[in-house]
mmCIF file of the N, C-alpha and C atoms, coordinates in Angstrom:
data_MODEL
# 
_entry.id   MODEL 
# 
loop_
_atom_site.group_PDB 
_atom_site.id 
_atom_site.type_symbol 
_atom_site.label_atom_id 
_atom_site.label_alt_id 
_atom_site.label_comp_id 
_atom_site.label_asym_id 
_atom_site.label_entity_id 
_atom_site.label_seq_id 
_atom_site.pdbx_PDB_ins_code 
_atom_site.Cartn_x 
_atom_site.Cartn_y 
_atom_site.Cartn_z 
_atom_site.occupancy 
_atom_site.B_iso_or_equiv 
_atom_site.pdbx_formal_charge 
_atom_site.auth_seq_id 
_atom_site.auth_comp_id 
_atom_site.auth_asym_id 
_atom_site.auth_atom_id 
_atom_site.pdbx_PDB_model_num 
ATOM 1   N N  . MET A 1 1  ? 40.614 146.649 113.743 1.00 0.00 ? 1  MET A N  1 
ATOM 2   C CA . MET A 1 1  ? 41.704 146.450 114.717 1.00 0.00 ? 1  MET A CA 1 
ATOM 3   C C  . MET A 1 1  ? 41.646 145.072 115.311 1.00 0.00 ? 1  MET A C  1 
ATOM 4   N N  . GLU A 1 2  ? 40.419 144.661 115.754 1.00 0.00 ? 2  GLU A N  1 
ATOM 5   C CA . GLU A 1 2  ? 40.259 143.364 116.407 1.00 0.00 ? 2  GLU A CA 1 
ATOM 6   C C  . GLU A 1 2  ? 40.614 142.247 115.410 1.00 0.00 ? 2  GLU A C  1 
ATOM 7   N N  . LYS A 1 3  ? 40.272 142.405 114.152 1.00 0.00 ? 3  LYS A N  1 
ATOM 8   C CA . LYS A 1 3  ? 40.545 141.416 113.162 1.00 0.00 ? 3  LYS A CA 1 
ATOM 9   C C  . LYS A 1 3  ? 42.042 141.237 113.020 1.00 0.00 ? 3  LYS A C  1 
ATOM 10  N N  . ASN A 1 4  ? 42.816 142.389 113.024 1.00 0.00 ? 4  ASN A N  1 
ATOM 11  C CA . ASN A 1 4  ? 44.235 142.299 112.920 1.00 0.00 ? 4  ASN A CA 1 
ATOM 12  C C  . ASN A 1 4  ? 44.888 141.526 114.088 1.00 0.00 ? 4  ASN A C  1 
ATOM 13  N N  . ILE A 1 5  ? 44.381 141.823 115.267 1.00 0.00 ? 5  ILE A N  1 
ATOM 14  C CA . ILE A 1 5  ? 44.891 141.113 116.434 1.00 0.00 ? 5  ILE A CA 1 
ATOM 15  C C  . ILE A 1 5  ? 44.674 139.625 116.323 1.00 0.00 ? 5  ILE A C  1 
ATOM 16  N N  . GLN A 1 6  ? 43.505 139.222 115.968 1.00 0.00 ? 6  GLN A N  1 
ATOM 17  C CA . GLN A 1 6  ? 43.215 137.838 115.804 1.00 0.00 ? 6  GLN A CA 1 
ATOM 18  C C  . GLN A 1 6  ? 44.085 137.137 114.778 1.00 0.00 ? 6  GLN A C  1 
ATOM 19  N N  . LEU A 1 7  ? 44.309 137.829 113.660 1.00 0.00 ? 7  LEU A N  1 
ATOM 20  C CA . LEU A 1 7  ? 45.198 137.302 112.584 1.00 0.00 ? 7  LEU A CA 1 
ATOM 21  C C  . LEU A 1 7  ? 46.599 137.140 113.156 1.00 0.00 ? 7  LEU A C  1 
ATOM 22  N N  . ILE A 1 8  ? 47.113 138.111 113.889 1.00 0.00 ? 8  ILE A N  1 
ATOM 23  C CA . ILE A 1 8  ? 48.429 138.023 114.454 1.00 0.00 ? 8  ILE A CA 1 
ATOM 24  C C  . ILE A 1 8  ? 48.532 136.879 115.414 1.00 0.00 ? 8  ILE A C  1 
ATOM 25  N N  . LEU A 1 9  ? 47.616 136.795 116.337 1.00 0.00 ? 9  LEU A N  1 
ATOM 26  C CA . LEU A 1 9  ? 47.633 135.682 117.319 1.00 0.00 ? 9  LEU A CA 1 
ATOM 27  C C  . LEU A 1 9  ? 47.520 134.316 116.600 1.00 0.00 ? 9  LEU A C  1 
ATOM 28  N N  . HIS A 1 10 ? 46.655 134.217 115.617 1.00 0.00 ? 10 HIS A N  1 
ATOM 29  C CA . HIS A 1 10 ? 46.520 132.998 114.874 1.00 0.00 ? 10 HIS A CA 1 
ATOM 30  C C  . HIS A 1 10 ? 47.837 132.614 114.237 1.00 0.00 ? 10 HIS A C  1 
ATOM 31  N N  . SER A 1 11 ? 48.587 133.549 113.664 1.00 0.00 ? 11 SER A N  1 
ATOM 32  C CA . SER A 1 11 ? 49.872 133.218 113.016 1.00 0.00 ? 11 SER A CA 1 
ATOM 33  C C  . SER A 1 11 ? 50.842 132.712 114.014 1.00 0.00 ? 11 SER A C  1 
ATOM 34  N N  . TYR A 1 12 ? 50.947 133.277 115.230 1.00 0.00 ? 12 TYR A N  1 
ATOM 35  C CA . TYR A 1 12 ? 51.797 132.792 116.300 1.00 0.00 ? 12 TYR A CA 1 
ATOM 36  C C  . TYR A 1 12 ? 51.462 131.371 116.726 1.00 0.00 ? 12 TYR A C  1 
ATOM 37  N N  . LEU A 1 13 ? 50.153 131.150 116.900 1.00 0.00 ? 13 LEU A N  1 
ATOM 38  C CA . LEU A 1 13 ? 49.694 129.819 117.273 1.00 0.00 ? 13 LEU A CA 1 
ATOM 39  C C  . LEU A 1 13 ? 50.017 128.771 116.242 1.00 0.00 ? 13 LEU A C  1 
ATOM 40  N N  . TYR A 1 14 ? 49.834 129.142 115.005 1.00 0.00 ? 14 TYR A N  1 
ATOM 41  C CA . TYR A 1 14 ? 50.088 128.255 113.844 1.00 0.00 ? 14 TYR A CA 1 
ATOM 42  C C  . TYR A 1 14 ? 51.563 127.885 113.864 1.00 0.00 ? 14 TYR A C  1 
ATOM 43  N N  . ALA A 1 15 ? 52.435 128.889 114.046 1.00 0.00 ? 15 ALA A N  1 
ATOM 44  C CA . ALA A 1 15 ? 53.915 128.628 114.029 1.00 0.00 ? 15 ALA A CA 1 
ATOM 45  C C  . ALA A 1 15 ? 54.327 127.747 115.231 1.00 0.00 ? 15 ALA A C  1 
ATOM 46  N N  . ALA A 1 16 ? 53.674 128.029 116.355 1.00 0.00 ? 16 ALA A N  1 
ATOM 47  C CA . ALA A 1 16 ? 54.003 127.203 117.534 1.00 0.00 ? 16 ALA A CA 1 
ATOM 48  C C  . ALA A 1 16 ? 53.535 125.742 117.358 1.00 0.00 ? 16 ALA A C  1 
ATOM 49  N N  . TYR A 1 17 ? 52.373 125.580 116.692 1.00 0.00 ? 17 TYR A N  1 
ATOM 50  C CA . TYR A 1 17 ? 51.887 124.258 116.454 1.00 0.00 ? 17 TYR A CA 1 
ATOM 51  C C  . TYR A 1 17 ? 52.853 123.512 115.513 1.00 0.00 ? 17 TYR A C  1 
ATOM 52  N N  . GLY A 1 18 ? 53.454 124.249 114.599 1.00 0.00 ? 18 GLY A N  1 
ATOM 53  C CA . GLY A 1 18 ? 54.449 123.605 113.711 1.00 0.00 ? 18 GLY A CA 1 
ATOM 54  C C  . GLY A 1 18 ? 55.637 123.107 114.503 1.00 0.00 ? 18 GLY A C  1 
ATOM 55  N N  . GLY A 1 19 ? 56.053 123.926 115.531 1.00 0.00 ? 19 GLY A N  1 
ATOM 56  C CA . GLY A 1 19 ? 57.135 123.477 116.361 1.00 0.00 ? 19 GLY A CA 1 
ATOM 57  C C  . GLY A 1 19 ? 56.768 122.263 117.154 1.00 0.00 ? 19 GLY A C  1 
ATOM 58  N N  . VAL A 1 20 ? 55.585 122.263 117.695 1.00 0.00 ? 20 VAL A N  1 
ATOM 59  C CA . VAL A 1 20 ? 55.143 121.074 118.506 1.00 0.00 ? 20 VAL A CA 1 
ATOM 60  C C  . VAL A 1 20 ? 55.062 119.839 117.622 1.00 0.00 ? 20 VAL A C  1 
ATOM 61  N N  . PHE A 1 21 ? 54.627 119.993 116.341 1.00 0.00 ? 21 PHE A N  1 
ATOM 62  C CA . PHE A 1 21 ? 54.563 118.946 115.384 1.00 0.00 ? 21 PHE A CA 1 
ATOM 63  C C  . PHE A 1 21 ? 55.930 118.311 115.201 1.00 0.00 ? 21 PHE A C  1 
ATOM 64  N N  . VAL A 1 22 ? 56.984 119.162 115.033 1.00 0.00 ? 22 VAL A N  1 
ATOM 65  C CA . VAL A 1 22 ? 58.343 118.667 114.845 1.00 0.00 ? 22 VAL A CA 1 
ATOM 66  C C  . VAL A 1 22 ? 58.840 117.873 116.023 1.00 0.00 ? 22 VAL A C  1 
ATOM 67  N N  . ILE A 1 23 ? 58.583 118.422 117.228 1.00 0.00 ? 23 ILE A N  1 
ATOM 68  C CA . ILE A 1 23 ? 59.008 117.717 118.437 1.00 0.00 ? 23 ILE A CA 1 
ATOM 69  C C  . ILE A 1 23 ? 58.283 116.380 118.593 1.00 0.00 ? 23 ILE A C  1 
ATOM 70  N N  . LEU A 1 24 ? 56.983 116.381 118.401 1.00 0.00 ? 24 LEU A N  1 
ATOM 71  C CA . LEU A 1 24 ? 56.246 115.115 118.536 1.00 0.00 ? 24 LEU A CA 1 
ATOM 72  C C  . LEU A 1 24 ? 56.545 114.084 117.453 1.00 0.00 ? 24 LEU A C  1 
ATOM 73  N N  . SER A 1 25 ? 56.885 114.522 116.308 1.00 0.00 ? 25 SER A N  1 
ATOM 74  C CA . SER A 1 25 ? 57.242 113.595 115.219 1.00 0.00 ? 25 SER A CA 1 
ATOM 75  C C  . SER A 1 25 ? 58.612 112.900 115.546 1.00 0.00 ? 25 SER A C  1 
ATOM 76  N N  . LEU A 1 26 ? 59.564 113.695 116.131 1.00 0.00 ? 26 LEU A N  1 
ATOM 77  C CA . LEU A 1 26 ? 60.818 113.130 116.558 1.00 0.00 ? 26 LEU A CA 1 
ATOM 78  C C  . LEU A 1 26 ? 60.548 112.051 117.687 1.00 0.00 ? 26 LEU A C  1 
ATOM 79  N N  . LEU A 1 27 ? 59.742 112.402 118.580 1.00 0.00 ? 27 LEU A N  1 
ATOM 80  C CA . LEU A 1 27 ? 59.442 111.479 119.691 1.00 0.00 ? 27 LEU A CA 1 
ATOM 81  C C  . LEU A 1 27 ? 58.684 110.237 119.186 1.00 0.00 ? 27 LEU A C  1 
ATOM 82  N N  . TRP A 1 28 ? 57.854 110.448 118.232 1.00 0.00 ? 28 TRP A N  1 
ATOM 83  C CA . TRP A 1 28 ? 57.169 109.289 117.600 1.00 0.00 ? 28 TRP A CA 1 
ATOM 84  C C  . TRP A 1 28 ? 58.131 108.295 116.989 1.00 0.00 ? 28 TRP A C  1 
ATOM 85  N N  . GLY A 1 29 ? 59.040 108.878 116.183 1.00 0.00 ? 29 GLY A N  1 
ATOM 86  C CA . GLY A 1 29 ? 60.036 108.029 115.511 1.00 0.00 ? 29 GLY A CA 1 
ATOM 87  C C  . GLY A 1 29 ? 60.915 107.282 116.531 1.00 0.00 ? 29 GLY A C  1 
ATOM 88  N N  . TRP A 1 30 ? 61.191 107.964 117.627 1.00 0.00 ? 30 TRP A N  1 
ATOM 89  C CA . TRP A 1 30 ? 62.047 107.306 118.655 1.00 0.00 ? 30 TRP A CA 1 
ATOM 90  C C  . TRP A 1 30 ? 61.329 106.199 119.413 1.00 0.00 ? 30 TRP A C  1 
ATOM 91  N N  . LYS A 1 31 ? 60.052 106.486 119.887 1.00 0.00 ? 31 LYS A N  1 
ATOM 92  C CA . LYS A 1 31 ? 59.492 105.511 120.704 1.00 0.00 ? 31 LYS A CA 1 
ATOM 93  C C  . LYS A 1 31 ? 58.599 104.524 119.933 1.00 0.00 ? 31 LYS A C  1 
ATOM 94  N N  . ILE A 1 32 ? 57.909 104.917 118.927 1.00 0.00 ? 32 ILE A N  1 
ATOM 95  C CA . ILE A 1 32 ? 57.034 104.012 118.175 1.00 0.00 ? 32 ILE A CA 1 
ATOM 96  C C  . ILE A 1 32 ? 57.794 103.269 117.105 1.00 0.00 ? 32 ILE A C  1 
ATOM 97  N N  . ASP A 1 33 ? 58.560 103.953 116.300 1.00 0.00 ? 33 ASP A N  1 
ATOM 98  C CA . ASP A 1 33 ? 59.261 103.348 115.156 1.00 0.00 ? 33 ASP A CA 1 
ATOM 99  C C  . ASP A 1 33 ? 60.603 102.829 115.548 1.00 0.00 ? 33 ASP A C  1 
ATOM 100 N N  . ARG A 1 34 ? 61.061 103.029 116.756 1.00 0.00 ? 34 ARG A N  1 
ATOM 101 C CA . ARG A 1 34 ? 62.352 102.594 117.304 1.00 0.00 ? 34 ARG A CA 1 
ATOM 102 C C  . ARG A 1 34 ? 63.523 103.087 116.445 1.00 0.00 ? 34 ARG A C  1 
ATOM 103 N N  . ILE A 1 35 ? 63.443 104.357 116.020 1.00 0.00 ? 35 ILE A N  1 
ATOM 104 C CA . ILE A 1 35 ? 64.531 104.994 115.289 1.00 0.00 ? 35 ILE A CA 1 
ATOM 105 C C  . ILE A 1 35 ? 65.041 106.060 116.256 1.00 0.00 ? 35 ILE A C  1 
ATOM 106 N N  . PRO A 1 36 ? 66.274 105.809 116.862 1.00 0.00 ? 36 PRO A N  1 
ATOM 107 C CA . PRO A 1 36 ? 66.816 106.774 117.819 1.00 0.00 ? 36 PRO A CA 1 
ATOM 108 C C  . PRO A 1 36 ? 67.212 108.072 117.111 1.00 0.00 ? 36 PRO A C  1 
ATOM 109 N N  . PRO A 1 37 ? 67.045 109.227 117.700 1.00 0.00 ? 37 PRO A N  1 
ATOM 110 C CA . PRO A 1 37 ? 67.471 110.482 117.090 1.00 0.00 ? 37 PRO A CA 1 
ATOM 111 C C  . PRO A 1 37 ? 68.981 110.627 117.198 1.00 0.00 ? 37 PRO A C  1 
ATOM 112 N N  . ASP A 1 38 ? 69.526 111.216 116.091 1.00 0.00 ? 38 ASP A N  1 
ATOM 113 C CA . ASP A 1 38 ? 70.977 111.411 116.115 1.00 0.00 ? 38 ASP A CA 1 
ATOM 114 C C  . ASP A 1 38 ? 71.265 112.865 116.565 1.00 0.00 ? 38 ASP A C  1 
ATOM 115 N N  . LEU A 1 39 ? 72.464 113.290 116.572 1.00 0.00 ? 39 LEU A N  1 
ATOM 116 C CA . LEU A 1 39 ? 72.834 114.588 117.069 1.00 0.00 ? 39 LEU A CA 1 
ATOM 117 C C  . LEU A 1 39 ? 72.154 115.734 116.357 1.00 0.00 ? 39 LEU A C  1 
ATOM 118 N N  . PRO A 1 40 ? 72.130 115.756 115.018 1.00 0.00 ? 40 PRO A N  1 
ATOM 119 C CA . PRO A 1 40 ? 71.397 116.831 114.312 1.00 0.00 ? 40 PRO A CA 1 
ATOM 120 C C  . PRO A 1 40 ? 69.888 116.891 114.631 1.00 0.00 ? 40 PRO A C  1 
ATOM 121 N N  . ASP A 1 41 ? 69.359 115.732 114.883 1.00 0.00 ? 41 ASP A N  1 
ATOM 122 C CA . ASP A 1 41 ? 67.873 115.699 115.236 1.00 0.00 ? 41 ASP A CA 1 
ATOM 123 C C  . ASP A 1 41 ? 67.746 116.375 116.628 1.00 0.00 ? 41 ASP A C  1 
ATOM 124 N N  . ILE A 1 42 ? 68.584 116.055 117.551 1.00 0.00 ? 42 ILE A N  1 
ATOM 125 C CA . ILE A 1 42 ? 68.411 116.603 118.904 1.00 0.00 ? 42 ILE A CA 1 
ATOM 126 C C  . ILE A 1 42 ? 68.723 118.109 118.837 1.00 0.00 ? 42 ILE A C  1 
ATOM 127 N N  . ILE A 1 43 ? 69.659 118.542 118.119 1.00 0.00 ? 43 ILE A N  1 
ATOM 128 C CA . ILE A 1 43 ? 70.059 120.037 118.023 1.00 0.00 ? 43 ILE A CA 1 
ATOM 129 C C  . ILE A 1 43 ? 68.786 120.706 117.359 1.00 0.00 ? 43 ILE A C  1 
ATOM 130 N N  . GLY A 1 44 ? 68.314 120.166 116.288 1.00 0.00 ? 44 GLY A N  1 
ATOM 131 C CA . GLY A 1 44 ? 67.181 120.779 115.600 1.00 0.00 ? 44 GLY A CA 1 
ATOM 132 C C  . GLY A 1 44 ? 65.976 120.848 116.522 1.00 0.00 ? 44 GLY A C  1 
ATOM 133 N N  . CYS A 1 45 ? 65.665 119.841 117.276 1.00 0.00 ? 45 CYS A N  1 
ATOM 134 C CA . CYS A 1 45 ? 64.582 119.784 118.198 1.00 0.00 ? 45 CYS A CA 1 
ATOM 135 C C  . CYS A 1 45 ? 64.741 120.865 119.269 1.00 0.00 ? 45 CYS A C  1 
ATOM 136 N N  . PHE A 1 46 ? 65.939 121.048 119.741 1.00 0.00 ? 46 PHE A N  1 
ATOM 137 C CA . PHE A 1 46 ? 66.206 122.071 120.700 1.00 0.00 ? 46 PHE A CA 1 
ATOM 138 C C  . PHE A 1 46 ? 65.988 123.447 120.150 1.00 0.00 ? 46 PHE A C  1 
ATOM 139 N N  . LEU A 1 47 ? 66.481 123.693 118.934 1.00 0.00 ? 47 LEU A N  1 
ATOM 140 C CA . LEU A 1 47 ? 66.272 125.028 118.282 1.00 0.00 ? 47 LEU A CA 1 
ATOM 141 C C  . LEU A 1 47 ? 64.793 125.282 118.056 1.00 0.00 ? 47 LEU A C  1 
ATOM 142 N N  . VAL A 1 48 ? 64.048 124.323 117.609 1.00 0.00 ? 48 VAL A N  1 
ATOM 143 C CA . VAL A 1 48 ? 62.600 124.449 117.380 1.00 0.00 ? 48 VAL A CA 1 
ATOM 144 C C  . VAL A 1 48 ? 61.919 124.780 118.693 1.00 0.00 ? 48 VAL A C  1 
ATOM 145 N N  . THR A 1 49 ? 62.275 124.032 119.759 1.00 0.00 ? 49 THR A N  1 
ATOM 146 C CA . THR A 1 49 ? 61.692 124.278 121.044 1.00 0.00 ? 49 THR A CA 1 
ATOM 147 C C  . THR A 1 49 ? 61.953 125.709 121.558 1.00 0.00 ? 49 THR A C  1 
ATOM 148 N N  . LEU A 1 50 ? 63.215 126.158 121.369 1.00 0.00 ? 50 LEU A N  1 
ATOM 149 C CA . LEU A 1 50 ? 63.571 127.514 121.732 1.00 0.00 ? 50 LEU A CA 1 
ATOM 150 C C  . LEU A 1 50 ? 62.768 128.544 120.965 1.00 0.00 ? 50 LEU A C  1 
ATOM 151 N N  . GLY A 1 51 ? 62.541 128.247 119.681 1.00 0.00 ? 51 GLY A N  1 
ATOM 152 C CA . GLY A 1 51 ? 61.743 129.185 118.829 1.00 0.00 ? 51 GLY A CA 1 
ATOM 153 C C  . GLY A 1 51 ? 60.349 129.241 119.262 1.00 0.00 ? 51 GLY A C  1 
ATOM 154 N N  . VAL A 1 52 ? 59.753 128.102 119.643 1.00 0.00 ? 52 VAL A N  1 
ATOM 155 C CA . VAL A 1 52 ? 58.368 128.081 120.124 1.00 0.00 ? 52 VAL A CA 1 
ATOM 156 C C  . VAL A 1 52 ? 58.306 128.842 121.452 1.00 0.00 ? 52 VAL A C  1 
ATOM 157 N N  . VAL A 1 53 ? 59.209 128.669 122.319 1.00 0.00 ? 53 VAL A N  1 
ATOM 158 C CA . VAL A 1 53 ? 59.160 129.395 123.619 1.00 0.00 ? 53 VAL A CA 1 
ATOM 159 C C  . VAL A 1 53 ? 59.306 130.901 123.367 1.00 0.00 ? 53 VAL A C  1 
ATOM 160 N N  . ILE A 1 54 ? 60.160 131.270 122.471 1.00 0.00 ? 54 ILE A N  1 
ATOM 161 C CA . ILE A 1 54 ? 60.298 132.769 122.164 1.00 0.00 ? 54 ILE A CA 1 
ATOM 162 C C  . ILE A 1 54 ? 59.019 133.279 121.583 1.00 0.00 ? 54 ILE A C  1 
ATOM 163 N N  . MET A 1 55 ? 58.432 132.616 120.636 1.00 0.00 ? 55 MET A N  1 
ATOM 164 C CA . MET A 1 55 ? 57.248 133.105 120.025 1.00 0.00 ? 55 MET A CA 1 
ATOM 165 C C  . MET A 1 55 ? 56.025 133.212 120.998 1.00 0.00 ? 55 MET A C  1 
ATOM 166 N N  . MET A 1 56 ? 56.006 132.296 121.936 1.00 0.00 ? 56 MET A N  1 
ATOM 167 C CA . MET A 1 56 ? 54.811 132.218 122.730 1.00 0.00 ? 56 MET A CA 1 
ATOM 168 C C  . MET A 1 56 ? 54.933 133.171 124.007 1.00 0.00 ? 56 MET A C  1 
ATOM 169 N N  . TYR A 1 57 ? 56.177 133.319 124.445 1.00 0.00 ? 57 TYR A N  1 
ATOM 170 C CA . TYR A 1 57 ? 56.314 134.073 125.788 1.00 0.00 ? 57 TYR A CA 1 
ATOM 171 C C  . TYR A 1 57 ? 57.110 135.402 125.652 1.00 0.00 ? 57 TYR A C  1 
ATOM 172 N N  . TYR A 1 58 ? 57.457 135.817 124.452 1.00 0.00 ? 58 TYR A N  1 
ATOM 173 C CA . TYR A 1 58 ? 58.162 137.067 124.333 1.00 0.00 ? 58 TYR A CA 1 
ATOM 174 C C  . TYR A 1 58 ? 57.135 138.233 124.551 1.00 0.00 ? 58 TYR A C  1 
ATOM 175 N N  . PRO A 1 59 ? 57.435 139.182 125.399 1.00 0.00 ? 59 PRO A N  1 
ATOM 176 C CA . PRO A 1 59 ? 56.466 140.225 125.714 1.00 0.00 ? 59 PRO A CA 1 
ATOM 177 C C  . PRO A 1 59 ? 56.170 141.066 124.487 1.00 0.00 ? 59 PRO A C  1 
ATOM 178 N N  . ARG A 1 60 ? 55.008 141.309 124.178 1.00 0.00 ? 60 ARG A N  1 
ATOM 179 C CA . ARG A 1 60 ? 54.677 142.169 123.012 1.00 0.00 ? 60 ARG A CA 1 
ATOM 180 C C  . ARG A 1 60 ? 53.971 143.388 123.472 1.00 0.00 ? 60 ARG A C  1 
ATOM 181 N N  . GLY A 1 61 ? 54.243 144.471 122.697 1.00 0.00 ? 61 GLY A N  1 
ATOM 182 C CA . GLY A 1 61 ? 53.712 145.753 123.051 1.00 0.00 ? 61 GLY A CA 1 
ATOM 183 C C  . GLY A 1 61 ? 52.317 145.961 122.779 1.00 0.00 ? 61 GLY A C  1 
# 
């Protein structure tokens, strides 16, 4: 049982890390490489952020 809980938590954290990676890569391109994000970039970043928030804070039984 404990092993399954660890595996489930690990998968959520891994998915959340992916979302953070997307957000940080967009910010890196904007601030470091001086490539401003366009509208699809901003919409996608918002959707990824929303997904991370849902994964991390949705109450689980």
